[in-house]
Phi, psi and omega in degrees: 000145173246127182237119181244137182231125181242120183275170184270176180300128177069007174275141179209168181290118182255340185063028178222182177295349180282354177301149179291166177296335178292316177296316181295322178294318179299322180297331181281343186298147179283106182258015180257350181269150182271353184252021179224127181243143187236149180220128177237123180253110176283161178290160186272359181296142180290146179146175181295130178084002179231166177209167172243151183306132179090353185296322183290341179273355184266111182264006180295138178300145184279096180246188183296324180290320178295320179294320178296317179300317180296321179294319178296314179300317181297317180295315179297320181292321179295325182279319191237356180068045186293337181266007184306314182299321180296322181291316180296311181296323178300316178294320179297318178299319179299313180295317179301322183287321190252346185291134173232151181308132181095348179293149174256133183254123176247131178231128179237151178199156178232136175061234177293332174296328175292322177294321175299316180299315180293319181296318178298318178297318177295321180298315179294321182291327184265309184270336180094179177252121182303152176296148181302134181098355182258039181301330182291348180265000183299315180298322178296317179296318178299312182297321180296314181287318182294325175298318178299321181292327185279330191277170178213169176067212182295328178296323178294321179297319177296319178295324179295315179297319177298318181296320180293324176293319176302316182298313182289337182274315191249347191249160179283141182281148169076014180273126181212145177293133183275316183222127177241111182247119187239138172251108176048067181293127178232149177250101175235032178262110189302327184300325186244352188294321184295319179289316185285335179296335179287334177226074188291341181265137184275120183266353184235125183281116183273005181209160180295315179232130181236130175230125184230114175268122188239140177284130180268345184250356180289130183238353182291137185299324182290349183242030176292128186287148172263107188264170179247147172210104184267137173280173185298326181297332182277356178282349178153170180178172183296332183255002180220133177299155180299131179269145173237135182227128171231118178240107191244134179270134180241147179295146178108178180265194186308309181289339177285347177259313183263353179090178180116348179273148175285157178283134179297149181292140179281126183278322185247143179300132180088353180285139179247133178237150180233155177278142177298328181293343177297332181295312179294322179296314180298321178298316181297315179298319179297322180294323176297316182294326182297319185269352186231115179294316174276109190294136177274346181229160182282178180300134182297126177052000000 
């Protein structure tokens, strides 16, 4: 199994109960088996426990100009999702490197990380997974799929036909994401938001099993959820395994579903408090166990 986890905007490893559900889910994964590989993509915001793409290659001393540059990069990324392409390609590279025929791919994400997870799943479903050793074609595959996502009308149909020929020429047959688990998926990536806002509901299932935990009380415009709506053809067919979709609304706002809030102070000695986001996390773990006899995660809590 390959398990990929994409965290949300401004979420980072805290080593406390304030960690996001993505970090907590990753912590539960079985890391003692030799047949399971894991990938965790932190957000690109600058700060402790986070990084931005290319940061490790930069040997420049950390001065005022470098700090200013990082702050500008962080602000732009928070507003427009400028590092989105790096996150998608990073996940695609991981799958290309470790995938073997018969492997099951699990992808999880929260907030913008959930959008990255969904976009990566769609990319694999539409453009395919390149044959092993063709890493130099990843950028070409990204450009082909992202062009298809941006376009509309007859031009989109032409892009789709081109994409299908690319898939049959360069990619491995039959590769599909097995489980896509999302915590309050939002689309705040400027490159694709204008096109997708016209059709906010997803009509094509990019994975065999989809589970989406959605906030019922979030009202901020930047956190409008990207929901699913499958037509009857997407429920199954002779050439595609039956799809299962559960999109469940949970009480609370964005962080109450995906995590990231601190635990409230205990007023009385011996009193125990829990985070509201634990409810969505427990539901997601249970859904993985329901569809998989060999558990992808360890015993809950």
